[in-house]
C-alpha positions in Angstrom: -133.2 -32.8 -64.1 -130.6 -33.5 -66.8 -130.7 -36.9 -68.4 -128.1 -39.5 -67.6 -127.4 -40.3 -71.2 -127.3 -37.9 -74.2 -130.2 -38.4 -76.6 -129.8 -36.7 -80.0 -132.6 -34.4 -81.2 -132.7 -32.7 -84.6 -134.6 -29.4 -85.0 -135.8 -28.4 -88.4 -137.3 -24.9 -88.7 -136.7 -21.9 -91.0 -137.1 -19.4 -88.1 -133.8 -18.7 -86.4 -135.5 -17.7 -83.1 -137.4 -21.0 -82.9 -134.2 -23.1 -83.6 -132.2 -21.2 -81.0 -135.0 -21.3 -78.4 -135.5 -25.1 -78.8 -131.8 -25.8 -78.7 -131.4 -23.9 -75.5 -134.4 -25.6 -73.7 -133.4 -29.1 -74.8 -129.7 -28.5 -74.0 -130.8 -27.5 -70.4 -132.6 -30.9 -70.1 -129.4 -32.8 -71.1 -130.2 -33.5 -74.8 -127.7 -33.2 -77.6 -129.1 -31.1 -80.4 -128.5 -30.0 -84.0 -130.6 -27.5 -85.9 -131.1 -26.9 -89.7 -133.4 -24.6 -91.6 -134.6 -26.9 -94.5 -135.9 -30.3 -95.2 -133.0 -31.0 -97.6 -130.4 -30.3 -94.9 -132.3 -32.5 -92.4 -132.3 -35.4 -94.8 -128.6 -35.1 -95.6 -127.8 -35.0 -91.9 -130.0 -38.0 -91.0 -128.5 -40.1 -93.8 -125.0 -39.4 -92.4 -125.9 -39.9 -88.8 -128.4 -42.6 -87.7 -128.3 -41.8 -84.0 -131.0 -39.1 -84.0 -133.9 -40.3 -82.0 -136.4 -37.5 -82.4 -136.9 -34.8 -85.1 -138.9 -31.6 -84.4 -140.0 -30.7 -87.9 -141.8 -27.6 -89.0 -144.4 -28.1 -91.7 -143.8 -24.8 -93.6 -140.3 -24.9 -94.9 -138.5 -23.5 -98.0 -137.9 -26.1 -100.7 -139.5 -29.4 -99.8 -142.1 -28.9 -97.1 -142.3 -30.7 -93.8 -144.8 -33.3 -94.9 -142.7 -34.3 -97.9 -139.6 -34.4 -95.6 -141.6 -36.5 -93.1 -142.4 -39.1 -95.8 -138.7 -39.4 -96.8 -137.7 -39.8 -93.2 -140.2 -42.6 -92.6 -138.8 -44.4 -95.6 -135.4 -44.7 -94.0 -134.2 -48.0 -92.6 -134.0 -46.8 -89.0 -136.2 -43.7 -88.9 -136.3 -41.4 -85.8 -139.7 -40.4 -84.3 -141.0 -37.1 -85.9 -142.9 -34.4 -84.0 -144.5 -32.0 -86.5 -144.6 -28.2 -85.7 -146.9 -25.7 -87.3 -148.0 -22.1 -86.8 -151.0 -22.6 -89.0 -152.2 -26.1 -87.9 -155.4 -27.5 -89.2 -157.1 -30.8 -88.5 -156.6 -31.9 -92.1 -152.8 -31.3 -91.8 -152.6 -33.1 -88.5 -154.4 -36.1 -89.9 -152.2 -36.2 -92.9 -149.1 -36.0 -90.8 -150.3 -38.8 -88.6 -151.0 -41.0 -91.6 -147.5 -40.4 -92.9 -146.1 -41.6 -89.6 -145.7 -38.5 -87.4 -145.5 -39.3 -83.7 -147.4 -36.2 -82.6 -148.2 -32.5 -83.5 -147.2 -29.2 -81.8 -148.7 -25.8 -82.6 -146.9 -22.5 -82.3 -146.4 -20.7 -80.1 -144.8 -23.7 -78.5 -145.5 -24.8 -75.0 -142.2 -25.7 -73.4 -143.7 -28.2 -71.0 -145.7 -30.0 -73.7 -142.6 -30.0 -76.0 -140.5 -31.6 -73.3 -143.1 -34.2 -72.5 -143.6 -35.1 -76.2 -139.8 -35.4 -76.8 -139.4 -37.7 -73.7 -142.4 -39.9 -74.8 -141.1 -40.0 -78.4 -137.7 -41.2 -77.2 -139.4 -44.0 -75.2 -141.5 -44.9 -78.3 -138.4 -45.2 -80.5 -136.7 -47.4 -77.8 -139.8 -49.7 -77.7 -140.0 -49.9 -81.4 -136.3 -50.8 -81.6 -136.7 -53.5 -78.9 -139.7 -55.0 -80.8 -137.6 -55.2 -84.0 -134.8 -56.9 -82.0 -137.3 -59.3 -80.4 -138.8 -60.3 -83.8 -135.3 -60.9 -85.1 -134.5 -63.2 -82.1 -137.8 -65.0 -82.5 -137.1 -65.5 -86.2 -133.6 -66.8 -85.4 -135.1 -69.3 -83.0 -137.4 -70.7 -85.6 -134.8 -71.4 -88.3 -134.5 -75.2 -88.8 -130.9 -75.9 -89.9 -130.1 -79.0 -91.9 -130.1 -80.5 -95.4 -130.4 -84.2 -94.4 -133.5 -86.1 -95.6 -135.0 -86.2 -92.0 -134.7 -82.4 -91.6 -136.1 -81.7 -95.1 -139.0 -83.9 -94.2 -139.4 -82.2 -90.9 -139.5 -78.7 -92.5 -142.1 -80.0 -95.0 -144.2 -81.4 -92.2 -144.1 -78.1 -90.3 -145.1 -76.2 -93.4 -148.2 -78.4 -93.9 -149.5 -78.4 -90.3 -148.3 -75.1 -88.8 -151.3 -73.1 -90.2 -153.7 -75.4 -88.4 -154.7 -75.3 -84.7 -154.0 -79.0 -84.2 -152.2 -80.0 -81.0 -148.6 -81.2 -81.5 -146.4 -83.6 -79.6 -142.7 -83.5 -80.4 -140.6 -86.5 -79.6 -136.8 -86.5 -79.4 -133.7 -87.0 -77.2 -132.5 -84.1 -75.1 -130.6 -81.5 -77.1 -132.1 -82.4 -80.5 -133.9 -79.1 -80.9 -137.5 -79.8 -79.9 -137.9 -76.2 -78.7 -136.7 -74.9 -82.1 -139.3 -77.0 -83.8 -142.0 -75.5 -81.5 -140.9 -72.0 -82.3 -140.9 -72.8 -86.0 -144.5 -74.2 -85.8 -145.6 -71.0 -84.0 -143.7 -68.8 -86.4 -145.5 -70.3 -89.4 -148.9 -70.5 -87.7 -152.0 -68.2 -87.9 -151.0 -67.1 -84.3 -147.5 -66.0 -85.3 -148.1 -62.4 -84.2 -149.4 -63.5 -80.8 -147.5 -64.7 -77.7 -145.4 -67.8 -77.5 -145.2 -69.0 -73.9 -142.9 -71.8 -72.8 -143.1 -73.9 -69.6 -140.3 -76.3 -68.8 -142.2 -79.0 -66.9 -139.0 -80.7 -65.7 -137.5 -77.6 -64.2 -140.5 -76.3 -62.1 -140.9 -77.8 -58.6 -144.0 -79.9 -58.1 -145.5 -77.6 -55.5 -145.2 -74.6 -57.9 -146.2 -76.0 -61.3 -149.9 -75.6 -60.9 -149.5 -72.0 -59.9 -147.2 -71.5 -63.0 -149.7 -73.1 -65.3 -153.1 -71.9 -64.0 -152.2 -68.8 -61.9 -153.3 -68.0 -58.3 -154.9 -65.4 -56.2 -153.3 -63.5 -53.4 -153.3 -65.6 -50.1 -154.2 -68.9 -51.9 -151.1 -70.5 -50.3 -148.1 -69.4 -48.1 -146.0 -67.0 -50.1 -148.7 -66.0 -52.5 -148.4 -62.3 -51.8 -150.1 -61.1 -55.0 -152.3 -62.3 -57.8 -150.5 -64.1 -60.5 -151.5 -64.8 -64.1 -150.9 -68.4 -65.2 -149.1 -69.5 -68.4 -152.4 -70.6 -70.0 -153.7 -67.1 -69.6 -150.5 -65.5 -70.9 -150.7 -67.7 -74.0 -154.3 -66.8 -74.7 -154.6 -66.3 -78.4 -151.1 -67.6 -79.0 -149.1 -70.8 -78.3 -148.3 -72.6 -75.1 -145.3 -74.9 -75.3 -145.2 -77.6 -72.6 -141.6 -78.7 -72.7 -140.8 -82.2 -71.3 -144.5 -82.9 -70.6 -143.6 -86.4 -69.5 -142.2 -85.0 -66.3 -145.5 -83.7 -65.1 -147.1 -85.4 -62.0 -150.3 -87.3 -62.4 -152.2 -84.6 -60.4 -151.0 -81.8 -62.7 -151.8 -84.0 -65.8 -155.3 -84.3 -64.6 -155.8 -80.5 -64.3 -154.1 -79.9 -67.7 -156.5 -82.5 -69.3 -159.5 -80.7 -67.8 -158.2 -77.4 -69.1 -157.8 -78.8 -72.6 -161.3 -80.3 -72.6 -163.1 -77.2 -71.2 -160.8 -74.5 -72.6 -161.0 -72.9 -69.1 -158.6 -72.4 -66.2 -159.3 -72.1 -62.5 -156.6 -70.1 -60.8 -155.6 -71.4 -57.3 -157.5 -69.9 -54.5 -160.6 -68.9 -56.4 -163.8 -70.2 -57.9 -163.7 -68.1 -61.0 -163.1 -69.9 -64.3 -161.3 -68.0 -67.1 -161.8 -68.9 -70.8 -158.5 -69.5 -72.6 -157.7 -70.1 -76.3 -154.1 -71.3 -76.6 -152.7 -73.7 -79.1 -150.8 -76.5 -77.3 -147.4 -77.8 -78.4 -145.8 -80.4 -76.1 -142.5 -82.2 -76.2 -140.9 -85.2 -74.5 -137.7 -87.2 -74.4 -139.6 -90.2 -73.0 -141.5 -93.0 -74.6 -145.0 -91.9 -73.4 -146.7 -95.1 -74.3 -144.2 -97.0 -72.1 -144.8 -94.4 -69.4 -148.6 -95.1 -69.7 -148.0 -98.8 -69.2 -146.0 -98.0 -66.1 -148.8 -95.8 -64.7 -146.7 -92.6 -65.0 -148.7 -90.8 -67.7 -152.4 -90.5 -68.4 -153.6 -92.3 -71.5 -156.4 -89.8 -72.1 -154.0 -86.8 -71.9 -151.7 -88.6 -74.3 -154.4 -88.8 -76.9 -155.3 -85.2 -76.4 -151.7 -84.1 -77.0 -150.7 -86.6 -79.7 -152.9 -85.2 -82.5 -150.0 -84.4 -84.7 -146.8 -86.3 -83.7 -143.3 -85.0 -84.7 -140.0 -86.8 -84.3 -136.7 -84.9 -84.2 -133.9 -87.4 -84.9 -130.7 -87.4 -82.9 -127.6 -85.8 -84.5 -125.8 -89.2 -84.9 -128.5 -90.2 -87.4 -128.0 -87.1 -89.5 -124.3 -86.6 -89.5 -124.4 -84.7 -92.9 -126.0 -81.8 -90.9 -123.0 -81.4 -88.6 -120.9 -79.1 -91.0 -124.0 -76.9 -91.5 -124.6 -76.7 -87.7 -121.0 -76.0 -87.0 -120.7 -73.2 -89.4 -124.1 -71.7 -88.4 -123.1 -71.7 -84.7 -119.7 -70.3 -85.6 -121.2 -67.3 -87.4 -123.9 -66.8 -84.8 -121.5 -67.0 -81.8 -118.8 -64.8 -83.4 -121.4 -62.1 -83.8 -122.7 -62.6 -80.2 -119.2 -62.2 -78.7 -118.2 -59.4 -81.1 -115.5 -61.4 -82.7 -114.3 -61.4 -86.3 -115.8 -63.9 -88.8 -114.3 -67.3 -88.2 -113.7 -70.4 -90.4 -113.4 -74.0 -89.5 -111.1 -76.4 -91.5 -112.1 -79.6 -93.2 -109.9 -81.5 -90.8 -111.9 -80.2 -87.8 -115.2 -80.9 -89.6 -114.1 -84.5 -90.2 -113.4 -84.8 -86.5 -116.8 -83.4 -85.6 -118.4 -85.8 -88.1 -116.8 -88.8 -86.4 -117.9 -87.9 -82.9 -121.1 -89.6 -81.6 -122.7 -86.4 -80.1 -124.6 -88.0 -77.1 -125.7 -84.5 -76.2 -127.0 -83.8 -79.8 -127.2 -80.4 -81.3 -126.9 -78.6 -77.9 -123.6 -80.3 -77.3 -122.3 -79.3 -80.7 -123.3 -75.7 -80.0 -121.5 -75.8 -76.7 -118.3 -77.1 -78.3 -118.3 -74.3 -80.9 -119.0 -71.7 -78.2 -116.1 -73.1 -76.2 -113.6 -72.8 -79.0 -114.8 -69.3 -79.9 -114.4 -68.1 -76.3 -111.1 -69.9 -75.6 -109.4 -68.8 -78.8 -110.2 -65.0 -79.1 -107.4 -64.3 -81.6 -107.9 -67.3 -83.9 -109.8 -66.8 -87.1 -109.4 -70.4 -88.5 -110.2 -73.3 -86.2 -108.4 -76.6 -86.8 -108.8 -80.0 -85.2 -106.4 -79.1 -82.4 -108.8 -76.4 -81.2 -111.5 -79.0 -80.5 -112.0 -80.4 -77.0 -109.9 -83.6 -76.5 -113.0 -85.7 -76.0 -114.4 -84.9 -79.4 -111.5 -85.8 -81.6 -110.4 -88.6 -79.3 -113.8 -90.3 -79.5 -113.7 -89.8 -83.3 -110.3 -91.5 -83.6 -111.4 -94.4 -81.4 -114.5 -94.9 -83.6 -112.3 -94.6 -86.8 -109.9 -97.2 -85.3 -112.8 -99.6 -84.6 -114.1 -99.4 -88.1 -111.0 -98.9 -90.3 -108.3 -101.1 -88.8 -108.4 -104.9 -89.1 -105.0 -106.0 -87.6 -103.7 -105.8 -84.1 -100.7 -103.8 -85.3 -102.9 -101.2 -87.0 -105.1 -100.9 -83.9 -102.1 -100.5 -81.6 -100.6 -97.8 -83.8 -104.0 -96.0 -83.9 -104.3 -96.1 -80.1 -100.7 -94.9 -79.6 -101.2 -92.0 -82.0 -104.4 -91.0 -80.2 -102.8 -91.3 -76.8 -99.8 -89.2 -77.8 -102.1 -86.5 -79.4 -104.1 -86.4 -76.2 -100.9 -85.8 -74.1 -99.6 -83.2 -76.5 -103.0 -81.4 -76.3 -103.0 -81.5 -72.5 -99.5 -80.0 -72.5 -100.4 -77.3 -75.1 -98.2 -78.8 -77.8 -95.0 -78.8 -75.7 -93.2 -81.9 -76.8 -90.7 -81.8 -73.9 -93.4 -81.8 -71.2 -95.5 -84.4 -73.1 -92.4 -86.7 -73.2 -91.9 -86.3 -69.5 -95.6 -87.3 -68.9 -95.3 -90.3 -71.2 -92.0 -91.4 -69.6 -90.1 -91.1 -72.8 -86.9 -89.3 -73.9 -87.7 -86.3 -76.0 -85.9 -87.7 -79.0 -87.7 -91.1 -78.6 -91.0 -89.2 -78.6 -90.0 -87.3 -81.8 -89.2 -90.6 -83.5 -92.5 -92.2 -82.4 -94.4 -89.1 -83.7 -92.6 -89.4 -87.0 -93.4 -93.1 -87.2 -97.1 -92.5 -86.4 -97.4 -89.6 -88.8 -97.8 -86.9 -86.2 -96.3 -83.5 -87.3 -95.0 -81.1 -84.7 -97.6 -78.6 -85.9 -100.3 -81.1 -85.3 
C-alpha cells in the first residue's frame, strides 16, 4: 500500500541494474528516490538536501568505498539512517559497518521483502532519533535558570552544589516564581539526568485519584479501574519524582507517601505486592508548611523527610533587575514558537515592566509577552503602548505614589494615566477618547499637550 507521505530514499550503487530495480520497487511503495553511482556523488547530494531519511549504500564503490562514505555520512549534523549493501558480505565487514553507525546490512541478491521492511524500520528509527533530540532540547530549555540578580546567582550556585547528590529537596516560593524550572534544573545537573523526570501536580489531581496516580493500581481495584496502571513512583524509578504543591496533599495521602519514602517500596491499590522503587524526591510548595503543621494540615514527620535541602525562589518583585532579561528571553522564545520574525522591546516598555508589581510573578510576565506577540503579528518593535493597560497603569500609579509630593503633581499624574488608559481603550483614536471623557476634541488635545502626552503615544 502506498505511503501517505513521501519519504526520501537515496540509493548508492555502481550497478545500473540494482539502482533501477530499487528505484522501481521503492517508487511503487510511495517513496521518493534518487540514485547515484559513487560515494562522492552521494555526499554532495546529502550536503545539499538534508531531507533524505534512508541511504541504501553499496560497500564496493569506485573512488571512496561504502564504509568511508558511511563514516562521512555519520559525521553530518542530521545524518540519515544507512543500510549497507554487499555482494561479498563477511561478518568482519558487517561488524565494522555496525560500529561506524550503519542501521543494518543487506546481501545481494537482494530480497525485496527484507529491503522494504528494513527501509520502513529505518525511517521509524530516524523519526524516533529526531524526537529524542527534540525532547532533550526541550528538557534543556526547561532547566535554564534566567536571571543575573544576586538571589538568582545564589540559586544557581546552590543548585550546582547539591544537584549531584541524592538529597531530597523542598522548594519554597509563590505561585508563578519558577519552582518547576528549579526542579528541572536540579534533575538536569544530577547523576540521574539521563533517567526519567516525572511530575505530579498534587493540587490538580482529585483526592479520590491521587493515590492511584502516585502508587498505581490493579485492574478491578475500584470502579473504573479497567486495566492495571503504573504509578508515578514506579515511572520515576531510577530518576526524579517532582511533587509539585505538596502542601495540597490530604493527610491520608501524606501518610502513604511517608511510608513509601521510609521503605522505598510502593503498594499499588488492589494488591498485596510491594514494589521496590528508587526515585529522588523533589517537592515544592507555595505554603508555609510549618504553619500548616501547627494547624494540623501537614504531617511534621513528612516535612522533615522532604525538607533535607530547602530552596527558596524569590518573587519577581524582589528581583526587578531580572525583568528585562526575562522579557527578552520570552520574546525570543515565543517569536520562534509562533514562527514570527525576531522582535525587540523598547527601553520605554522595559521601564513600564520594571514598575509593575507582578503579583503573578514570572508566569504572569511570560503571559504578557505572549499576548503582545500574538496580538501584534506584524510588529517587530514593541513599545509601552503594546503592553496591557493594567501593566503600565499600575506602574504609573506606583511611580506617582513614590515620585510626586504635591497634590497638583499627583492630580496631573492621575489625569495623564487616565487619559492614556482611555486612548488605549479606543486604539489611539483621539476623537472617540474625547467623547468617552466628555471633552471637546480640541480640549483633549490641549490637555494632552499640557500633560506631555504626544499623539503618537
